[in-house]
Steps between C-alpha positions, in 0.01 A plus 500: 500500500521427869711629785534279806639653820582338831619786723632289784751224427416333833132463389524440126157327492352846555511657159314745274425485131432782255374377162462754216392443140595709197212744539562564869244277664631380838431195714672497840526226753619486860615157608579546864412349839324824608281569194146374563331667206414374155767352268545840337648794687490873439820656619509873580600763245659268245556685169526319166578615152541300185618582150365239259643503147282304257141464394260634763255219503419204721633232266875428483682541177843379380550868404489603868843623594552599867363691795644654811355501852598728784382446858539719807416299814523687833709312758226543758310218328755259640517639855349179655773282359812708426761534770518875426279731293646662317784252462834588656847469361581131474143370531425214264171402342407209273375589151401340175388652171297281272376539147240292326400553137172363370351333203688586180850455646476305825792589731586543855814610680621595847775725630594240761458141368252271668677235709368147442248371590327841472271522193330826591622860533353487852819350644657742747790269562600567139484877524831678448658738745512877494702707747415861578801731494517855627771650279502824701592311818811350348 
């Protein structure tokens, strides 16, 4: 499962990915014009929890049923790109959620469809939109 975030709609090519497998192993990437480090990125204070339902082994099985992932990502990780951190009422970010399933039942899906000619999840122009709303201010 992958989360793709582009916190500034004026600079969508600057985006972040958070990839998590069923047992909670994470791989994070920072694709921005300011990141000069290795391809992987270690954001600050990200918390991850998964709840895998199925056989607890490395091999996939058709009997595997489902799993749940929860991520808590502090907004400060996006301070170099976001217009505001934390986001303010009305701020918009680009987002995509992607799922890939492996060997026994090959599948992939996205929350926001990939616009042709994109063939990879790494297509920020295909990310959907999310708008932050402060319900207490309304």
